[in-house]
C-alpha positions, 0 to 999 in steps of 0.5 A: 714035424715040429711046431714052430715055436719052443717053451722051456721051463727052469725048475729046482731040485724037488727034494726037501722043498715044503711043497714036495715034502707036503705032496709026498707025506700025503700021498699027493703025487701020482707018480715019482717025480723025475726029469721025464715026469716033469717034462711030461707034466708040463706045459698046457697038454701035460697031465700033471703029477699032483692030485689033492682033495682040492683039486686034480689034474683033470679039473685043472685042465678043463679049468685052463681050457674053459679059461683060454676059450673065454679069452679067444671068445673075448678076443673075437668079440673085441675084433669085431668092435674094433677095426684095428684089432681086426687087421691085427687078429687077421695078420696073427692068423695068417703069420700063424696058421700051423702053430694055430691048427696045431694048438686047437685041432690037434690032440696032444699026448 
């Protein structure tokens, strides 16, 4: 039911930080900052809390997905040119099948 890995972040109270004040004063916050909204916006499937004229959560998610895809392509190309890397890649897939399926083939909310 749950992924076989965990992730956590350490954070500081947002009130009175320069970035928080700038976002609040310029209307960049998409919703009120709380423990719940920070948790929902975190990690690679989060929606983000800040939208500015320069970037939006959707744009950042698209850029991150493109980056991850390119990293995977580069890794796959590498395994075909380096036999030792091929064996490590196969072992990685066999040891982490559920994580790989969850990450690449499950839509996270």
